[in-house]
Each structure stands twice: as C-alpha cells, then as structure tokens.
N, CA and C atoms as a LAMMPS dump frame, in Angstrom:
ITEM: TIMESTEP
0
ITEM: NUMBER OF ATOMS
645
ITEM: BOX BOUNDS ff ff ff
-5.0000000000000000e+02 5.0000000000000000e+02
-5.0000000000000000e+02 5.0000000000000000e+02
-5.0000000000000000e+02 5.0000000000000000e+02
ITEM: ATOMS id mol type element x y z
1 1 1 N 19.401 -1.537 -3.948
2 1 2 C 18.837 -2.095 -2.712
3 1 3 C 19.91 -2.225 -1.637
4 2 1 N 19.515 -2.096 -0.439
5 2 2 C 20.455 -2.146 0.771
6 2 3 C 20.845 -3.649 0.805
7 3 1 N 22.034 -3.837 1.293
8 3 2 C 22.399 -5.327 1.52
9 3 3 C 21.72 -5.65 2.732
10 4 1 N 21.328 -6.981 2.889
11 4 2 C 20.642 -7.461 3.985
12 4 3 C 21.309 -8.807 4.418
13 5 1 N 21.162 -9 5.819
14 5 2 C 21.996 -10.264 6.463
15 5 3 C 21.305 -11.468 5.912
16 6 1 N 22.019 -12.566 6.108
17 6 2 C 21.565 -13.855 5.715
18 6 3 C 20.306 -14.294 6.393
19 7 1 N 20.124 -13.973 7.67
20 7 2 C 19.038 -14.288 8.392
21 7 3 C 17.71 -13.657 7.851
22 8 1 N 17.739 -12.371 7.462
23 8 2 C 16.726 -11.66 6.925
24 8 3 C 16.438 -12.288 5.595
25 9 1 N 17.38 -12.603 4.779
26 9 2 C 17.163 -13.083 3.517
27 9 3 C 16.324 -14.428 3.714
28 10 1 N 16.642 -15.277 4.702
29 10 2 C 15.908 -16.528 4.948
30 10 3 C 14.408 -16.169 5.167
31 11 1 N 14.189 -15.21 5.988
32 11 2 C 12.772 -14.795 6.461
33 11 3 C 12.014 -14.312 5.35
34 12 1 N 12.715 -13.511 4.266
35 12 2 C 12.08 -13.163 3.107
36 12 3 C 11.681 -14.301 2.385
37 13 1 N 12.479 -15.297 2.151
38 13 2 C 12.159 -16.465 1.38
39 13 3 C 11.008 -17.142 1.884
40 14 1 N 11.125 -17.476 3.31
41 14 2 C 10.057 -18.198 3.985
42 14 3 C 8.611 -17.493 3.86
43 15 1 N 8.667 -16.09 4.035
44 15 2 C 7.534 -15.368 3.994
45 15 3 C 6.925 -15.312 2.475
46 16 1 N 7.779 -15.243 1.691
47 16 2 C 7.394 -15.171 0.202
48 16 3 C 6.773 -16.496 -0.138
49 17 1 N 7.223 -17.644 0.254
50 17 2 C 6.459 -18.96 0.076
51 17 3 C 5.194 -19.053 0.834
52 18 1 N 5.103 -18.565 2.056
53 18 2 C 3.939 -18.516 2.649
54 18 3 C 2.742 -17.618 2
55 19 1 N 3.249 -16.43 1.438
56 19 2 C 2.405 -15.676 0.706
57 19 3 C 1.809 -16.496 -0.401
58 20 1 N 2.772 -17.11 -1.314
59 20 2 C 2.104 -17.778 -2.374
60 20 3 C 1.236 -18.915 -2.055
61 21 1 N 1.374 -19.552 -0.957
62 21 2 C 0.519 -20.543 -0.525
63 21 3 C -0.519 -20.319 0.368
64 22 1 N -0.802 -18.916 0.555
65 22 2 C -1.754 -18.423 1.587
66 22 3 C -3.176 -18.77 1.189
67 23 1 N -3.961 -19.075 2.109
68 23 2 C -5.476 -19.331 1.748
69 23 3 C -6.288 -17.94 2.059
70 24 1 N -7.264 -17.798 1.552
71 24 2 C -8.152 -16.632 1.836
72 24 3 C -8.4 -16.461 3.314
73 25 1 N -8.447 -15.355 3.943
74 25 2 C -8.492 -14.983 5.292
75 25 3 C -7.348 -15.305 6.16
76 26 1 N -6.251 -15.82 5.357
77 26 2 C -4.954 -16.072 6.399
78 26 3 C -4.136 -14.779 6.469
79 27 1 N -3.629 -14.645 7.786
80 27 2 C -2.873 -13.559 8.023
81 27 3 C -1.343 -13.973 7.985
82 28 1 N -0.591 -13.096 7.159
83 28 2 C 0.759 -13.407 6.711
84 28 3 C 1.693 -12.293 7.41
85 29 1 N 2.325 -12.655 8.366
86 29 2 C 3.199 -11.749 9.021
87 29 3 C 4.241 -11.359 7.991
88 30 1 N 4.653 -10.055 8.162
89 30 2 C 5.672 -9.41 7.297
90 30 3 C 7.004 -9.171 8.223
91 31 1 N 8.173 -9.275 7.558
92 31 2 C 9.308 -9.047 8.38
93 31 3 C 9.326 -7.602 8.977
94 32 1 N 9.935 -7.416 10.255
95 32 2 C 10.054 -6.247 10.878
96 32 3 C 10.562 -5.056 9.9
97 33 1 N 9.82 -3.959 9.864
98 33 2 C 10.233 -2.792 8.969
99 33 3 C 11.571 -2.406 9.332
100 34 1 N 12.482 -1.882 8.425
101 34 2 C 13.688 -1.386 8.712
102 34 3 C 13.488 0.171 8.826
103 35 1 N 13.516 0.588 10.106
104 35 2 C 13.042 2.029 10.388
105 35 3 C 14.15 3.019 10.493
106 36 1 N 15.352 2.529 10.161
107 36 2 C 16.533 3.456 9.958
108 36 3 C 17.25 3.287 8.589
109 37 1 N 18 4.366 8.28
110 37 2 C 18.843 4.225 7.19
111 37 3 C 17.944 5.067 5.948
112 38 1 N 18.177 4.471 4.826
113 38 2 C 17.623 5.099 3.692
114 38 3 C 18.26 6.395 3.205
115 39 1 N 17.699 6.943 2.136
116 39 2 C 18.224 8.043 1.482
117 39 3 C 17.773 9.308 2.396
118 40 1 N 18.797 10.426 2.479
119 40 2 C 18.357 11.564 3.155
120 40 3 C 17.138 12.134 2.449
121 41 1 N 16.431 12.895 3.267
122 41 2 C 15.131 13.422 2.834
123 41 3 C 15.212 14.254 1.588
124 42 1 N 16.187 15.199 1.546
125 42 2 C 16.287 16.056 0.363
126 42 3 C 16.678 15.477 -0.876
127 43 1 N 17.365 14.418 -0.584
128 43 2 C 17.785 13.446 -1.958
129 43 3 C 16.644 12.747 -2.34
130 44 1 N 15.644 12.3 -1.469
131 44 2 C 14.532 11.562 -1.851
132 44 3 C 13.641 12.559 -2.544
133 45 1 N 13.433 13.734 -2.011
134 45 2 C 12.515 14.759 -2.6
135 45 3 C 13.111 15.081 -4.075
136 46 1 N 14.294 15.09 -4.246
137 46 2 C 14.946 15.48 -5.512
138 46 3 C 14.635 14.41 -6.686
139 47 1 N 14.645 12.985 -6.04
140 47 2 C 14.292 11.932 -6.934
141 47 3 C 12.936 11.619 -7.025
142 48 1 N 12.068 12.216 -6.395
143 48 2 C 10.697 11.742 -6.422
144 48 3 C 10.037 12.135 -7.79
145 49 1 N 9.427 11.033 -8.315
146 49 2 C 8.821 11.282 -9.68
147 49 3 C 7.739 10.227 -9.916
148 50 1 N 6.971 10.358 -10.943
149 50 2 C 5.982 9.29 -11.318
150 50 3 C 6.576 8.542 -12.4
151 51 1 N 6.566 7.211 -12.322
152 51 2 C 7.133 6.282 -13.382
153 51 3 C 5.943 5.204 -13.677
154 52 1 N 5.885 4.896 -14.853
155 52 2 C 4.698 4.041 -15.256
156 52 3 C 5.162 2.799 -16.062
157 53 1 N 6.522 2.568 -15.904
158 53 2 C 7.084 1.338 -16.544
159 53 3 C 7.73 0.472 -15.559
160 54 1 N 7.306 -0.941 -15.524
161 54 2 C 7.732 -1.641 -14.418
162 54 3 C 8.219 -3.053 -14.946
163 55 1 N 9.345 -3.62 -14.238
164 55 2 C 9.717 -4.861 -14.552
165 55 3 C 8.845 -5.697 -13.995
166 56 1 N 8.785 -7.056 -14.453
167 56 2 C 7.732 -8.133 -14.062
168 56 3 C 7.931 -8.682 -12.615
169 57 1 N 9.051 -8.498 -12.041
170 57 2 C 9.332 -9.277 -10.754
171 57 3 C 8.637 -8.422 -9.612
172 58 1 N 7.961 -9.255 -8.61
173 58 2 C 7.303 -8.667 -7.541
174 58 3 C 8.188 -8.19 -6.511
175 59 1 N 7.712 -7.38 -5.608
176 59 2 C 8.622 -6.901 -4.483
177 59 3 C 8.951 -8.002 -3.625
178 60 1 N 10.161 -7.844 -2.955
179 60 2 C 10.492 -8.766 -1.994
180 60 3 C 9.651 -8.532 -0.663
181 61 1 N 9.615 -9.47 0.2
182 61 2 C 8.82 -9.37 1.414
183 61 3 C 9.384 -8.198 2.266
184 62 1 N 10.62 -7.912 2.288
185 62 2 C 11.238 -6.883 3.085
186 62 3 C 10.924 -5.523 2.489
187 63 1 N 10.899 -5.471 1.196
188 63 2 C 10.533 -4.242 0.492
189 63 3 C 9.04 -3.984 0.726
190 64 1 N 8.151 -4.935 0.664
191 64 2 C 6.8 -4.728 0.955
192 64 3 C 6.549 -4.415 2.455
193 65 1 N 7.186 -4.983 3.301
194 65 2 C 7.285 -4.533 4.739
195 65 3 C 7.49 -3.12 4.9
196 66 1 N 8.682 -2.811 4.379
197 66 2 C 9.197 -1.312 4.522
198 66 3 C 8.24 -0.384 4.008
199 67 1 N 7.652 -0.682 2.663
200 67 2 C 6.78 0.137 1.954
201 67 3 C 5.516 0.285 2.887
202 68 1 N 4.867 -0.599 3.254
203 68 2 C 3.557 -0.443 4.052
204 68 3 C 3.856 0.352 5.206
205 69 1 N 5.004 0.045 5.971
206 69 2 C 5.251 0.792 7.392
207 69 3 C 5.405 2.237 6.917
208 70 1 N 6.164 2.57 5.922
209 70 2 C 6.281 3.909 5.505
210 70 3 C 5.022 4.455 5.044
211 71 1 N 4.195 3.804 4.416
212 71 2 C 2.973 4.452 3.956
213 71 3 C 1.978 4.729 5.03
214 72 1 N 1.753 3.935 5.88
215 72 2 C 0.713 4.16 7.003
216 72 3 C 0.883 3.085 8.094
217 73 1 N 2.131 2.812 8.47
218 73 2 C 2.452 2.004 9.681
219 73 3 C 2.463 2.754 10.871
220 74 1 N 2.455 1.965 11.981
221 74 2 C 2.383 2.536 13.283
222 74 3 C 3.929 2.958 13.742
223 75 1 N 4.074 4.148 14.119
224 75 2 C 5.399 4.635 14.435
225 75 3 C 5.515 5.067 15.912
226 76 1 N 4.549 4.942 16.657
227 76 2 C 4.584 5.487 18.079
228 76 3 C 3.773 4.418 18.94
229 77 1 N 4.159 4.497 20.259
230 77 2 C 3.598 3.447 21.059
231 77 3 C 2.082 3.615 21.297
232 78 1 N 1.598 4.885 20.999
233 78 2 C 0.219 5.133 21.213
234 78 3 C -0.672 4.728 19.898
235 79 1 N -0.109 4.17 19.027
236 79 2 C -0.752 3.55 17.8
237 79 3 C -0.941 4.551 16.7
238 80 1 N -0.198 5.761 16.843
239 80 2 C -0.434 6.788 15.813
240 80 3 C 0.415 6.341 14.538
241 81 1 N 0.251 6.954 13.344
242 81 2 C 0.93 6.477 12.18
243 81 3 C 1.897 7.36 11.592
244 82 1 N 2.555 6.763 10.293
245 82 2 C 3.458 7.603 9.746
246 82 3 C 2.877 8.662 8.897
247 83 1 N 1.577 8.672 8.603
248 83 2 C 0.893 9.762 7.925
249 83 3 C -0.256 10.323 8.914
250 84 1 N -0.362 11.62 8.724
251 84 2 C -1.481 12.141 9.603
252 84 3 C -2.899 11.818 9.112
253 85 1 N -3.67 11.687 10.112
254 85 2 C -5.127 11.637 9.794
255 85 3 C -6.108 12.614 10.556
256 86 1 N -7.04 13.189 10.041
257 86 2 C -7.848 14.094 10.752
258 86 3 C -8.39 13.528 12.004
259 87 1 N -8.199 14.261 13.161
260 87 2 C -8.762 13.752 14.295
261 87 3 C -8.179 12.349 14.84
262 88 1 N -7.227 11.798 14.068
263 88 2 C -6.675 10.469 14.298
264 88 3 C -7.76 9.503 14.039
265 89 1 N -8.554 9.717 13.095
266 89 2 C -9.557 8.719 12.687
267 89 3 C -9.016 7.4 12.285
268 90 1 N -7.882 7.526 11.418
269 90 2 C -7.143 6.422 10.754
270 90 3 C -8.254 5.57 10.099
271 91 1 N -8.842 6.292 9.207
272 91 2 C -10.103 5.727 8.519
273 91 3 C -9.624 4.913 7.356
274 92 1 N -8.415 4.866 6.889
275 92 2 C -7.919 4.176 5.826
276 92 3 C -7.678 2.734 5.885
277 93 1 N -8.065 1.835 4.885
278 93 2 C -7.71 0.604 4.592
279 93 3 C -6.741 0.56 3.446
280 94 1 N -5.763 -0.13 3.543
281 94 2 C -4.719 -0.251 2.448
282 94 3 C -4.924 -1.677 1.773
283 95 1 N -5.461 -1.553 0.634
284 95 2 C -5.668 -2.925 -0.151
285 95 3 C -4.354 -3.076 -1.267
286 96 1 N -4.082 -4.232 -1.331
287 96 2 C -2.841 -4.613 -2.212
288 96 3 C -3.397 -5.6 -3.293
289 97 1 N -3.201 -5.316 -4.493
290 97 2 C -3.511 -6.213 -5.57
291 97 3 C -2.239 -6.802 -6.311
292 98 1 N -2.052 -8.01 -6.259
293 98 2 C -0.925 -8.493 -6.846
294 98 3 C -1.276 -9.854 -7.649
295 99 1 N -0.334 -10.418 -8.327
296 99 2 C -0.686 -11.477 -9.291
297 99 3 C -1.36 -12.729 -8.614
298 100 1 N -0.825 -12.984 -7.248
299 100 2 C -1.262 -14.126 -6.701
300 100 3 C -2.537 -13.986 -5.723
301 101 1 N -3.189 -12.836 -5.851
302 101 2 C -4.292 -12.639 -5.049
303 101 3 C -4.346 -11.117 -4.602
304 102 1 N -5.323 -10.763 -3.594
305 102 2 C -5.413 -9.427 -3.08
306 102 3 C -5.518 -9.565 -1.615
307 103 1 N -5.076 -8.592 -1.003
308 103 2 C -4.66 -8.533 0.457
309 103 3 C -5.207 -7.21 1.118
310 104 1 N -5.232 -7.08 2.425
311 104 2 C -5.376 -5.815 3.039
312 104 3 C -4.264 -5.859 4.189
313 105 1 N -3.783 -4.62 4.376
314 105 2 C -2.621 -4.345 5.354
315 105 3 C -3.271 -4.208 6.711
316 106 1 N -2.701 -5.009 7.781
317 106 2 C -3.064 -4.803 9.006
318 106 3 C -1.816 -4.213 9.77
319 107 1 N -2.019 -2.854 9.999
320 107 2 C -0.991 -1.999 10.7
321 107 3 C -0.781 -2.657 12.087
322 108 1 N -1.883 -2.937 12.828
323 108 2 C -1.555 -3.228 14.255
324 108 3 C -0.659 -4.453 14.429
325 109 1 N -0.856 -5.39 13.399
326 109 2 C 0.051 -6.554 13.666
327 109 3 C 1.18 -6.683 12.568
328 110 1 N 1.259 -5.552 11.745
329 110 2 C 2.307 -5.373 10.665
330 110 3 C 2.124 -6.705 9.979
331 111 1 N 0.951 -6.964 9.265
332 111 2 C 0.803 -8.251 8.427
333 111 3 C -0.014 -7.883 7.378
334 112 1 N -0.211 -8.779 6.473
335 112 2 C -1.18 -8.721 5.262
336 112 3 C -2.034 -9.782 5.506
337 113 1 N -3.37 -9.633 5.213
338 113 2 C -4.388 -10.458 5.296
339 113 3 C -4.828 -10.802 3.86
340 114 1 N -4.842 -12.067 3.49
341 114 2 C -5.342 -12.478 2.18
342 114 3 C -6.889 -12.467 2.012
343 115 1 N -7.405 -11.768 1.011
344 115 2 C -8.86 -11.536 0.946
345 115 3 C -9.295 -12.319 -0.134
346 116 1 N -8.402 -12.774 -1.05
347 116 2 C -8.961 -13.469 -2.163
348 116 3 C -7.723 -13.966 -3.116
349 117 1 N -7.995 -15.136 -3.965
350 117 2 C -6.992 -15.655 -4.668
351 117 3 C -6.956 -15.13 -6.12
352 118 1 N -7.892 -14.232 -6.424
353 118 2 C -8.013 -13.739 -7.85
354 118 3 C -7.004 -12.721 -8.206
355 119 1 N -6.47 -12.643 -9.327
356 119 2 C -5.65 -11.505 -9.799
357 119 3 C -6.683 -10.461 -10.333
358 120 1 N -6.59 -9.411 -9.541
359 120 2 C -7.707 -8.211 -9.835
360 120 3 C -6.854 -7.028 -10.504
361 121 1 N -5.696 -7.312 -11.112
362 121 2 C -4.819 -6.219 -11.625
363 121 3 C -5.663 -5.498 -12.768
364 122 1 N -6.474 -6.156 -13.498
365 122 2 C -7.18 -5.583 -14.707
366 122 3 C -8.151 -4.48 -14.076
367 123 1 N -8.475 -4.631 -12.91
368 123 2 C -9.503 -3.579 -12.278
369 123 3 C -8.776 -2.429 -11.539
370 124 1 N -7.433 -2.623 -11.363
371 124 2 C -6.688 -1.638 -10.427
372 124 3 C -6.552 -0.192 -10.964
373 125 1 N -6.986 -0.075 -12.351
374 125 2 C -7.042 1.305 -12.899
375 125 3 C -7.402 1.177 -14.292
376 126 1 N -7.563 2.324 -15.034
377 126 2 C -8.088 2.341 -16.323
378 126 3 C -6.972 2.392 -17.388
379 127 1 N -5.769 2.748 -16.937
380 127 2 C -4.539 2.758 -17.728
381 127 3 C -4.039 1.434 -17.928
382 128 1 N -3.382 1.149 -19.284
383 128 2 C -2.868 -0.193 -19.456
384 128 3 C -1.698 -0.626 -18.574
385 129 1 N -0.917 0.193 -18.088
386 129 2 C 0.231 -0.276 -17.301
387 129 3 C -0.082 -0.613 -15.879
388 130 1 N -1.221 -0.47 -15.456
389 130 2 C -1.68 -0.92 -14.123
390 130 3 C -1.833 -2.385 -14.112
391 131 1 N -2.173 -3.059 -15.248
392 131 2 C -2.44 -4.42 -15.377
393 131 3 C -0.996 -5.233 -15.325
394 132 1 N 0.098 -4.492 -15.514
395 132 2 C 1.409 -5.152 -15.436
396 132 3 C 2.159 -4.85 -14.368
397 133 1 N 1.749 -3.875 -13.653
398 133 2 C 2.499 -3.459 -12.314
399 133 3 C 2.501 -4.629 -11.336
400 134 1 N 3.508 -5.019 -10.726
401 134 2 C 3.588 -6.088 -9.776
402 134 3 C 2.695 -5.955 -8.45
403 135 1 N 2.446 -4.516 -8.189
404 135 2 C 1.848 -4.21 -7.131
405 135 3 C 0.794 -2.974 -7.232
406 136 1 N -0.339 -3.061 -6.956
407 136 2 C -1.291 -1.885 -7.096
408 136 3 C -1.783 -1.679 -5.68
409 137 1 N -1.612 -0.6 -5.178
410 137 2 C -2.251 -0.235 -3.792
411 137 3 C -3.517 0.606 -4.11
412 138 1 N -4.619 0.101 -3.368
413 138 2 C -5.871 0.789 -3.363
414 138 3 C -6.141 1.458 -2.028
415 139 1 N -6.28 2.748 -1.901
416 139 2 C -6.532 3.424 -0.768
417 139 3 C -8.061 3.568 -0.66
418 140 1 N -8.694 3.021 0.549
419 140 2 C -9.905 2.931 0.782
420 140 3 C -10.349 3.486 2.146
421 141 1 N -11.231 4.525 2.081
422 141 2 C -11.674 5.303 3.229
423 141 3 C -12.853 4.506 3.851
424 142 1 N -12.747 4.246 5.151
425 142 2 C -13.996 3.583 5.862
426 142 3 C -14.723 4.771 6.645
427 143 1 N -15.78 5.337 6.147
428 143 2 C -16.269 6.443 6.652
429 143 3 C -17.129 6.091 8.019
430 144 1 N -17.213 4.867 8.282
431 144 2 C -17.724 4.384 9.61
432 144 3 C -16.827 4.879 10.746
433 145 1 N -15.508 4.951 10.494
434 145 2 C -14.561 5.368 11.539
435 145 3 C -14.434 6.818 11.622
436 146 1 N -15.169 7.741 10.82
437 146 2 C -15.125 9.159 10.986
438 146 3 C -16.317 9.409 11.802
439 147 1 N -15.941 9.546 13.088
440 147 2 C -17.086 9.752 14.124
441 147 3 C -17.46 11.276 14.381
442 148 1 N -18.439 11.4 15.124
443 148 2 C -18.864 12.695 15.349
444 148 3 C -19.949 13.284 14.287
445 149 1 N -20.273 14.544 14.489
446 149 2 C -21.299 15.298 13.621
447 149 3 C -20.358 15.771 12.446
448 150 1 N -20.16 14.893 11.456
449 150 2 C -19.257 15.288 10.256
450 150 3 C -20.098 15.106 9.033
451 151 1 N -20.255 16.01 8.172
452 151 2 C -20.994 16.043 6.918
453 151 3 C -20.317 15.154 5.922
454 152 1 N -21.079 14.513 4.948
455 152 2 C -20.45 13.76 3.863
456 152 3 C -19.434 14.594 3.153
457 153 1 N -19.7 15.916 2.919
458 153 2 C -18.598 16.73 2.332
459 153 3 C -17.237 16.756 2.919
460 154 1 N -17.49 16.983 4.332
461 154 2 C -16.154 16.932 5.053
462 154 3 C -15.532 15.531 5.237
463 155 1 N -16.427 14.575 5.239
464 155 2 C -15.801 13.134 5.096
465 155 3 C -14.998 12.93 3.792
466 156 1 N -15.459 13.413 2.806
467 156 2 C -14.911 13.316 1.414
468 156 3 C -13.568 14.023 1.42
469 157 1 N -13.659 15.288 2.006
470 157 2 C -12.576 16.126 1.917
471 157 3 C -11.334 15.601 2.763
472 158 1 N -11.687 15.195 3.852
473 158 2 C -10.632 14.617 4.97
474 158 3 C -10.089 13.349 4.295
475 159 1 N -10.82 12.549 3.701
476 159 2 C -10.421 11.235 2.923
477 159 3 C -9.455 11.562 1.817
478 160 1 N -9.825 12.557 1.09
479 160 2 C -8.924 12.964 -0.071
480 160 3 C -7.653 13.456 0.549
481 161 1 N -7.614 14.37 1.482
482 161 2 C -6.414 14.913 1.944
483 161 3 C -5.48 13.972 2.481
484 162 1 N -6.116 12.907 3.384
485 162 2 C -5.304 11.902 4.082
486 162 3 C -4.679 10.851 3.115
487 163 1 N -5.492 10.577 2.106
488 163 2 C -4.952 9.68 1.048
489 163 3 C -3.695 10.381 0.39
490 164 1 N -3.867 11.631 0.138
491 164 2 C -2.569 12.374 -0.45
492 164 3 C -1.235 12.17 0.516
493 165 1 N -1.621 12.19 1.893
494 165 2 C -0.412 12.05 2.893
495 165 3 C 0.195 10.701 2.641
496 166 1 N -0.682 9.855 2.587
497 166 2 C -0.148 8.258 2.473
498 166 3 C 0.534 8.118 1.193
499 167 1 N -0.064 8.638 0.159
500 167 2 C 0.462 8.504 -1.122
501 167 3 C 1.949 9.131 -1.166
502 168 1 N 2.115 10.297 -0.609
503 168 2 C 3.402 10.879 -0.722
504 168 3 C 4.428 10.106 0.058
505 169 1 N 4.042 9.54 1.246
506 169 2 C 4.946 8.666 1.895
507 169 3 C 5.468 7.434 1.021
508 170 1 N 4.538 6.981 0.167
509 170 2 C 4.779 5.888 -0.664
510 170 3 C 5.931 6.396 -1.849
511 171 1 N 5.583 7.65 -2.26
512 171 2 C 6.439 8.196 -3.252
513 171 3 C 7.924 8.465 -2.584
514 172 1 N 8.093 8.984 -1.553
515 172 2 C 9.311 9.111 -0.891
516 172 3 C 10.071 7.867 -0.584
517 173 1 N 9.439 6.862 -0.187
518 173 2 C 10.07 5.552 0.148
519 173 3 C 10.459 4.916 -1.252
520 174 1 N 9.714 4.988 -2.326
521 174 2 C 10.13 4.53 -3.536
522 174 3 C 11.288 5.325 -4.087
523 175 1 N 11.292 6.635 -3.91
524 175 2 C 12.528 7.282 -4.389
525 175 3 C 13.726 6.963 -3.595
526 176 1 N 13.622 6.708 -2.249
527 176 2 C 14.673 6.304 -1.481
528 176 3 C 15.222 4.929 -1.889
529 177 1 N 14.42 3.995 -2.438
530 177 2 C 14.751 2.581 -2.542
531 177 3 C 14.889 2.364 -4.025
532 178 1 N 14.834 3.329 -4.972
533 178 2 C 14.915 3.116 -6.306
534 178 3 C 13.749 2.393 -6.894
535 179 1 N 12.565 2.493 -6.389
536 179 2 C 11.432 1.926 -6.952
537 179 3 C 10.584 2.73 -7.788
538 180 1 N 9.813 2.209 -8.735
539 180 2 C 9.001 3.176 -9.469
540 180 3 C 7.544 3.08 -9.034
541 181 1 N 6.989 4.204 -9.115
542 181 2 C 5.523 4.403 -8.67
543 181 3 C 4.925 5.572 -9.332
544 182 1 N 3.498 5.455 -9.243
545 182 2 C 2.725 6.561 -9.696
546 182 3 C 1.303 6.413 -9.09
547 183 1 N 0.939 7.548 -8.552
548 183 2 C -0.571 7.668 -8.013
549 183 3 C -1.431 7.848 -9.046
550 184 1 N -2.692 7.316 -8.916
551 184 2 C -3.604 7.374 -9.987
552 184 3 C -5.089 7.674 -9.424
553 185 1 N -5.696 8.719 -10.03
554 185 2 C -7.034 8.892 -9.794
555 185 3 C -8.022 8.269 -10.752
556 186 1 N -7.378 7.733 -11.894
557 186 2 C -8.26 7.111 -13.052
558 186 3 C -8.427 5.694 -12.657
559 187 1 N -9.46 5.394 -11.806
560 187 2 C -9.918 4.002 -11.365
561 187 3 C -11.352 3.958 -11.374
562 188 1 N -11.987 2.783 -11.819
563 188 2 C -13.268 2.612 -11.789
564 188 3 C -13.791 2.273 -10.389
565 189 1 N -14.033 3.232 -9.572
566 189 2 C -14.506 3.146 -8.156
567 189 3 C -15.593 2.019 -8.007
568 190 1 N -16.539 2.234 -8.723
569 190 2 C -17.796 1.238 -8.594
570 190 3 C -17.265 -0.28 -8.774
571 191 1 N -16.399 -0.444 -9.807
572 191 2 C -16.048 -1.834 -10.126
573 191 3 C -15.185 -2.323 -8.924
574 192 1 N -14.219 -1.428 -8.623
575 192 2 C -13.284 -1.86 -7.417
576 192 3 C -14.002 -2.027 -6.226
577 193 1 N -15.23 -1.244 -5.903
578 193 2 C -15.997 -1.45 -4.735
579 193 3 C -16.522 -2.951 -4.903
580 194 1 N -16.92 -3.245 -6.042
581 194 2 C -17.568 -4.602 -6.147
582 194 3 C -16.467 -5.821 -6.076
583 195 1 N -15.484 -5.716 -6.796
584 195 2 C -14.51 -6.78 -6.716
585 195 3 C -13.733 -6.994 -5.393
586 196 1 N -13.487 -5.783 -4.748
587 196 2 C -12.867 -5.884 -3.425
588 196 3 C -13.957 -6.166 -2.206
589 197 1 N -15.139 -6.397 -2.705
590 197 2 C -16.208 -6.8 -1.77
591 197 3 C -16.301 -5.835 -0.598
592 198 1 N -16.284 -4.535 -0.969
593 198 2 C -16.31 -3.522 0.207
594 198 3 C -17.657 -3.247 0.7
595 199 1 N -17.74 -2.759 1.932
596 199 2 C -19.004 -2.408 2.464
597 199 3 C -19.516 -1.096 2.041
598 200 1 N -20.82 -0.812 2.029
599 200 2 C -21.458 0.546 1.569
600 200 3 C -20.614 1.89 2.115
601 201 1 N -20.092 1.723 3.563
602 201 2 C -19.385 2.817 4.011
603 201 3 C -17.936 2.866 3.566
604 202 1 N -17.414 1.992 3.013
605 202 2 C -16.105 2.002 2.412
606 202 3 C -16.074 2.648 1.017
607 203 1 N -15.045 3.472 0.796
608 203 2 C -15.126 4.29 -0.459
609 203 3 C -13.566 4.29 -0.984
610 204 1 N -13.566 3.939 -2.244
611 204 2 C -12.174 3.935 -2.976
612 204 3 C -11.792 5.299 -3.259
613 205 1 N -10.553 5.766 -2.836
614 205 2 C -10.088 7.132 -3.219
615 205 3 C -9.325 7.292 -4.286
616 206 1 N -8.177 6.424 -4.224
617 206 2 C -6.926 6.509 -5.036
618 206 3 C -6.374 5.008 -5.275
619 207 1 N -5.708 4.974 -6.304
620 207 2 C -4.812 3.869 -6.589
621 207 3 C -3.421 4.369 -6.761
622 208 1 N -2.473 3.391 -6.505
623 208 2 C -0.985 3.727 -6.74
624 208 3 C -0.368 2.373 -7.068
625 209 1 N 0.387 2.496 -8.194
626 209 2 C 1.183 1.263 -8.703
627 209 3 C 2.597 1.511 -8.254
628 210 1 N 3.147 0.243 -8.036
629 210 2 C 4.59 0.223 -7.477
630 210 3 C 5.357 -1.021 -8.071
631 211 1 N 6.587 -0.921 -8.251
632 211 2 C 7.235 -2.051 -8.72
633 211 3 C 8.71 -1.57 -9.007
634 212 1 N 9.587 -2.519 -9.395
635 212 2 C 11.047 -2.185 -9.78
636 212 3 C 10.941 -1.496 -11.147
637 213 1 N 11.796 -0.612 -11.399
638 213 2 C 11.61 -0.02 -12.796
639 213 3 C 11.759 -0.813 -13.845
640 214 1 N 11.091 -0.591 -14.971
641 214 2 C 11.263 -1.245 -16.305
642 214 3 C 12.195 -0.394 -17.138
643 215 1 N 12.059 -0.855 -18.401
644 215 2 C 12.901 -0.074 -19.341
645 215 3 C 12.373 1.251 -19.787
C-alpha cells in the first residue's frame, strides 16, 4: 500500500470509528479519493486476476474511498462517471455488505449511507468464501432510471454490459493496490432483493468480493 500522510491517517481512523458507530440512514463521508498515482495500466492488466481467499481485516476508509471512486465515481464536472453507461442513464446503485452492516454508495457526495446494521454476508453469494470476504459489492440496476421507449430485453442487456464495465474498474484498482477480488454471477437474486429491501424496479446483476489477500 502507498504511504499516506499523518493527517490522512487521522481522517481514516476518525471515519472508521464513525462507520462502526453509524446508525441506519446515516451518511458517512469518505476521504477524498486519491486520483493520481497507482500502478501503470499495463502492469495492472498484467496482474489482474480473480482471487477467492481473503484475510479477515476490513479495508481502510481510504482504500474503500479509492475503490468506490474507481468503480463508479464522478470524474468530471458534468457528473459523468469512471465507467460508461448507456445514454448516461447511470442506473446503477452500488451496495456494500460488510460485517458491521450494509451500505449504499452515494457518488454525488462521495459518501456511503448506512442502510442496516445486519451482517448480510451469508446472502452475498452462494460460494463459501463470500461469507468470509470483508467486503461484498452488489451491483443493482434501477430500471426506473432507464428512460425512453426501451424494452425489458434492452434494459437487461444494458445493465449487464454496464455492470461489466464497473466490475473491471474494480479489478484494475485491486490489481494496482494489491487487493484480492472476484466477480460473481452465482448470487441468489431473489433473496438479495429481499434482504436489501429493494424496490420492484431494482434488479441485482452481479456480486463482487474484495479484501486483502489471504493465504
């Protein structure tokens, strides 16, 4: 991991404590993402891989901030994102399942909103390792944001392709930062829809586990 200044370290500790103590519905600001540096692209591509073993420690607030910004953060003044979306619908909500609760990423404020205190890790995927990963990302497409005369088939197709773009951003960030990750289609979408309290127009597309590498 890159070395960070003392002031950034203090902000990480403060935000980590606020995350642990956050109540349902509370907005938790993230540190500003580090938008420069990192591994050169071709080296990250060379190291990109799927890993399914994680150490138990959770991500630091700075790593989480950088990860979410890389995945689907705002990178231009007009509000456009680090990953493309068809017609700029930006229909994705990024849900985060961690041991102390579950959250949703708010890209506009670069913060996370606590949605519940339950540990939903057992529902994050059908493979055993998902229950031990410190972070499980759930990509949820909100079809109500897909405007115009668009068929359900095209909504599903665009949601699937856009989820792939976001997932690859996560892969490249993890490769650059020495984190382990794997994207997963093996999820119980109906159960996740229930436990995440999603609306009918929201659809679970993929899951992705992230953490520091295990043995």
